[in-house]
N, C-alpha and C positions, 0 to 999 in steps of 0.2 A: 064614781069612788075611786074605782081601781082594781084591781085583780087579785085572789087570791091562790098563791101557788101551794102543792102538795108537792113535797118530794121525798122520797127515802134516800137516806144517805148511802153511798156503794161498801163503803168499812166491813169489816165478817166480825169486830171484836171475837176473835178467838179463845183470848183467857182473860183469867180471872181477874187480870191487873187493868186489859181494856175494860172492862166491868165497870170497875171502877170507877178510872178514867170518866169514862164517858157521863156516870152520872154525877161526879164532882164537878164535871164541864156544863153539864145541865143547870147545875145546883149553885151554880158561879163560884167554886169553890176550886182548891187545886193550882194548874197553873194558869187560869182563868179570874181567877181572884180579884175585885176586883176593875175587871173590863168589861164587864159589863152591868146593865143595870135590870136587875130579877125584883118581879116583879112575883112572884109566888110560885114556891119548888113543889109538889105535891105525889105524893105515889098511890096509886090506885093498886090494891094486896099487898102493898109493901108500905112500910115507915115514908115518913115525909123529910126525912133526913138520908142522905145519898149514900154516905157507907154504910149505913142498914141493912138501906134497902135495896144496895147491891151485894151486901152476905144474904140478904133472903132470898134472893133470886139465882145466887150460886147454887144454892142448897135446895133450889128445885131441882135445879138443871143435874146436879150430882144424884138428888132420889130418883130421878128417871133415867141416871144411865145415859144424860145425854149432854155432855161436856165436849164433843169432838164437833170441830168445824164453827159455821156461823150462831152463836149462840144470843148474840143482841141486833134487832133492827135500832136504827136512826133514821127517826122522820120527822120531817120539818114543814108547819104551816106556817108560809108567810104570810100578811097581812097588809094591804093597799098602806102607800106613804101617811094617806088622809085618816084611818083609823088609831083614834086618840081616846077611845072607851074603856075605861081598867076592864072598867065590872063586865063589859060586852066581851073583849076576848078571854077575862077568865071563865064564861061562860061557854065559850068556843072550846075550850081546851077541857073543862071537867065533862062537857060533849061527847067530847073527842074520843077522848079516854074512856069513858061510856057504852058508848056504840059502837065505836072500833075495831075494841080491844076487850071484848066479854070474859073473854076465857083467859086473857093474859095478862100479866101482873107488866103494870107500866109507871114510870117514875119521868116526872115530864117539868118542865119550866117555863118561864113568858119571860122571854128577855125584852126589854126595851130601851137596847142602849144603837140600835141603828137606824136609820130612819123609818125601815119597817118593822113595826113591831114585829116578832115571832116567838111559837112553840115550837121546843126542842122534845118529843116522845122516844124512852129508851124502851125497848119495850121488849121484855125477855124470849126466845125461841123456843120456848118450852112453856105448854099452855100449865099453869099447877093444875086446873083442873082433871085433864086428860094422859098429861104427861109428853103430847105427841108435841114434837116440834110442826112449827109455823112455816106454811111454806106458800109460797103465794106468784103464780103466774102474774102477767104483763095486765090480761085480762081481771081478773080477781084483786088485782090490784087498783084498776079504774076504779070495777065497781062500787071497791071500796071508801073511795076521794069521791066520788057520785054521792053513795051514801049523805057522808061529811054534809059535804056542798047543797043538799037537800034540806040538812035539815032545818027548823028555824033558829038557832043557835050562828050557823054560819052566812045563811040569809042576813040577818042583820048586819052581818061586819062588811059586808060585800053586796056591790050589784051586779056584778062582774065576775062571776068565778069564772076561776081558769084552772085546773088542776094538772101540773106538769108533774112526768114518770122519770 
């Protein structure tokens, strides 16, 4: 059936404006309006509306006094070209948000306009529970991806998952 690809985008998203632009991109708004077919945009621990979710994430960062350096992480899960089951992809998105980022606010959107459907995740770098910043080394990121790949929602999408750093 193909390979599932999970990668972290290297951008740092250091400003309030960067955060809002990323969330709007994920929601198919702003400069991206009309360029992506969006199945759904959702928030975990934040609003399902991009602008409000951005304000909520920024508020957590300011409350924790952690507004310097990287403030957001941007992860993408890409499905094999033959995956065309919207309910299955939605389940994979919801599962990833729940099991991978349990202590962090996440805003995510499922994009259907490319030959391979994919999910964009914007993860607040500051935990809303602890106020600590999220730091992961390569090994921890690999472990996180393996955790997702082993879950039933990911297995149902692909028979040959291939996490990419």
